[in-house]
C-alpha positions in Angstrom: 20.6 -5.3 16.5 19.0 -8.6 16.6 21.1 -10.6 14.2 24.8 -11.0 13.2 24.9 -9.2 9.8 28.4 -10.7 9.1 26.7 -14.2 8.9 24.4 -13.0 6.1 25.1 -14.8 2.7 21.9 -14.0 0.9 19.6 -10.9 1.0 16.0 -11.2 -0.2 14.5 -8.0 -1.5 10.8 -7.2 -1.9 10.1 -5.4 -5.1 7.5 -2.7 -5.1 8.2 0.0 -2.6 11.6 -1.5 -1.8 13.6 -1.8 -5.0 11.3 0.1 -7.4 8.3 2.4 -7.6 5.6 1.0 -9.8 2.7 2.6 -8.3 1.9 4.9 -11.2 1.4 1.8 -13.5 -0.4 -0.1 -10.8 -2.8 2.7 -10.4 -3.3 3.2 -14.2 -4.0 -0.5 -14.6 -6.4 -0.5 -11.6 -8.2 2.6 -12.7 -8.7 1.1 -16.2 -10.1 -2.1 -14.7 -12.3 -0.2 -12.3 -13.8 1.9 -15.1 -14.3 -1.2 -17.4 -16.5 -2.5 -14.5 -18.4 0.6 -14.2 -16.7 1.9 -11.1 -15.1 5.3 -10.1 -11.4 4.7 -9.5 -9.9 5.7 -6.1 -6.9 7.8 -5.9 -3.2 7.0 -6.1 -2.8 7.7 -2.4 -5.6 5.2 -1.5 -4.1 2.6 -3.8 -0.6 3.0 -2.3 -2.0 2.4 1.2 -3.7 -0.8 -0.1 -0.9 -2.5 -2.1 1.1 -5.1 -0.3 -0.4 -8.5 0.3 -1.2 -9.6 -3.3 -3.3 -8.2 -6.2 -6.2 -10.5 -5.1 -6.2 -8.7 -1.7 -5.7 -5.3 -3.2 -8.6 -5.7 -5.6 -10.9 -6.9 -2.9 -10.2 -3.9 -0.8 -10.6 -1.5 -3.8 -13.6 -3.0 -5.6 -15.1 -5.5 -3.1 -14.9 -9.3 -2.7 -17.7 -10.0 -5.3 -16.0 -8.1 -8.2 -12.4 -8.9 -7.1 -12.0 -12.2 -9.1 -13.0 -10.5 -12.4 -10.9 -7.5 -11.4 -7.8 -9.7 -10.9 -8.3 -11.4 -14.2 -8.7 -8.0 -16.1 -5.7 -6.6 -14.1 -3.4 -9.4 -15.1 -4.5 -9.2 -18.7 -3.9 -5.5 -19.0 -1.0 -4.9 -16.7 1.7 -5.9 -19.3 0.5 -3.1 -21.5 1.1 -0.3 -18.8 3.6 -1.8 -16.4 6.5 0.3 -17.5 4.6 3.7 -17.1 6.2 5.9 -14.6 8.3 3.0 -13.1 11.7 3.8 -11.6 14.4 2.4 -9.4 14.4 3.7 -5.8 17.4 5.7 -4.5 20.4 3.5 -3.3 19.1 0.2 -4.9 21.7 -0.3 -7.5 24.4 1.0 -5.2 23.5 -1.5 -2.5 23.0 -4.5 -4.9 26.5 -3.9 -6.5 28.1 -3.6 -3.0 26.5 -6.8 -1.8 27.6 -8.8 -4.8 31.0 -7.5 -4.6 31.1 -8.7 -1.0 30.0 -12.2 -2.2 26.4 -11.8 -0.9 23.6 -13.1 -3.1 20.8 -10.7 -4.0 17.4 -12.1 -4.6 14.1 -10.6 -5.4 11.1 -12.1 -3.3 7.9 -10.5 -4.2 4.0 -10.8 -4.3 4.1 -9.4 -7.8 3.3 -11.9 -10.6 6.5 -13.6 -11.6 6.4 -12.8 -15.3 5.9 -9.0 -14.6 8.6 -9.2 -12.0 11.1 -10.5 -14.5 10.0 -8.0 -17.2 10.5 -5.0 -14.9 13.9 -6.2 -13.5 15.1 -6.5 -17.1 13.6 -3.2 -18.2 15.2 -1.3 -15.2 18.6 -2.9 -15.5 18.2 -4.8 -12.1 18.1 -8.2 -13.7 22.0 -8.3 -14.1 22.3 -7.3 -10.3 20.0 -10.0 -9.0 21.0 -13.7 -8.7 17.4 -14.8 -8.7 13.8 -13.6 -8.5 10.8 -15.3 -7.2 7.2 -14.0 -7.8 3.7 -15.3 -7.6 1.1 -16.9 -9.9 3.2 -19.8 -11.1 2.7 -23.5 -10.6 5.8 -23.7 -8.7 5.1 -20.8 -6.4 1.3 -20.6 -5.8 1.7 -18.8 -2.5 2.1 -15.2 -1.5 3.8 -13.5 1.4 3.5 -13.9 4.3 2.5 -17.6 3.8 5.2 -19.8 5.4 5.3 -22.1 2.3 6.3 -19.2 0.1 9.4 -18.4 2.4 10.3 -22.0 2.8 10.1 -22.7 -1.0 12.4 -19.8 -1.8 14.9 -20.9 0.8 14.9 -24.4 -0.4 15.3 -23.3 -4.1 18.2 -21.2 -3.1 19.8 -23.9 -0.7 19.9 -21.0 1.9 19.4 -21.3 5.6 17.1 -18.8 7.5 19.9 -17.6 9.9 22.2 -16.6 6.9 19.4 -14.9 5.0 18.1 -11.4 5.4 14.7 -10.3 4.3 14.5 -6.5 3.2 11.2 -5.0 2.6 8.9 -2.1 3.1 5.8 -3.6 4.8 4.4 -5.7 7.6 4.0 -8.6 5.0 7.7 -8.7 4.6 8.3 -8.7 8.3 5.7 -11.6 8.8 7.2 -13.5 5.7 10.6 -13.5 7.5 9.2 -14.3 10.9 7.4 -17.5 9.6 10.8 -19.2 9.0 13.0 -17.2 11.5 14.8 -15.1 9.0 16.1 -11.7 10.3 14.5 -8.7 8.7 15.3 -5.0 8.1 12.8 -2.5 6.5 13.1 0.6 4.4 10.2 3.2 4.7 10.2 3.9 1.0 7.0 2.2 0.1 3.5 2.1 1.4 4.1 2.1 5.2 5.4 4.8 7.4 8.2 4.1 10.1 5.5 4.1 12.9 3.6 1.3 11.2 6.7 -0.7 10.6 7.8 -0.2 14.2 4.6 -1.8 15.4 5.5 -4.9 13.4 9.1 -5.0 14.2 9.8 -3.2 17.6 13.5 -2.4 16.8 14.0 1.1 15.4 17.6 0.2 14.5 16.2 -2.0 11.8 14.0 0.5 10.0 15.8 2.8 7.6 14.9 5.9 5.5 16.4 4.4 2.3 19.0 1.9 0.9 21.9 4.1 1.4 21.2 4.2 5.2 20.7 0.5 5.4 23.8 -0.4 3.4 25.9 1.9 5.5 24.5 0.8 8.9 24.5 -3.1 8.3 27.7 -3.3 6.1 29.5 0.0 6.4 29.4 0.3 2.5 31.1 3.6 1.3 28.9 6.5 0.2 28.0 6.5 -3.6 30.4 8.2 -6.0 27.7 9.0 -8.5 24.5 10.9 -7.8 21.2 9.3 -8.7 22.0 5.8 -7.8 
């Protein structure tokens, strides 16, 4: 393993595909926007493979660069109306957040989702009380997106955290790159948009790619298995 997990004092978690599955609502919102622009929406599978960098990047890939700015505007305007549709917490997430906090390790959400939507989803799913802070995009204070170095630096500065004592946990190469820009260690869960082989090409250490949060928590901190099903 490429880092000393006993030195970790803060864990930054990506949101979509890492802590939660929000793809049903994202696809619904995108589909509504595409139809409003006279386009035929692409499938949920196509959307899942596209999401990751930012809503602007996603819309550019799905509807083209020319329509993307208007698509993004309509998406942001509409998303709050559908964002809770089909959303759920991924297996092991509440379990690992509780154990990390019991161990005195801060749990922080670090996502390319709009900040306001991030806070609403965390509250709706009961994750706000298990998170010490949350940083999303599209705010005056955080105008960047992963993997821009400025975003990672701003989050670390806001937390007063050092890179070597902070672990990034995500599900995509964007998360790996966001960690790499500031020298943070990183671990991945293959629960989102990218398969293990894609993650391995970005982080050539199979020991840091896990099937779910249960495996990650057990491997890195030897957390005991869950006592309740469904966590």
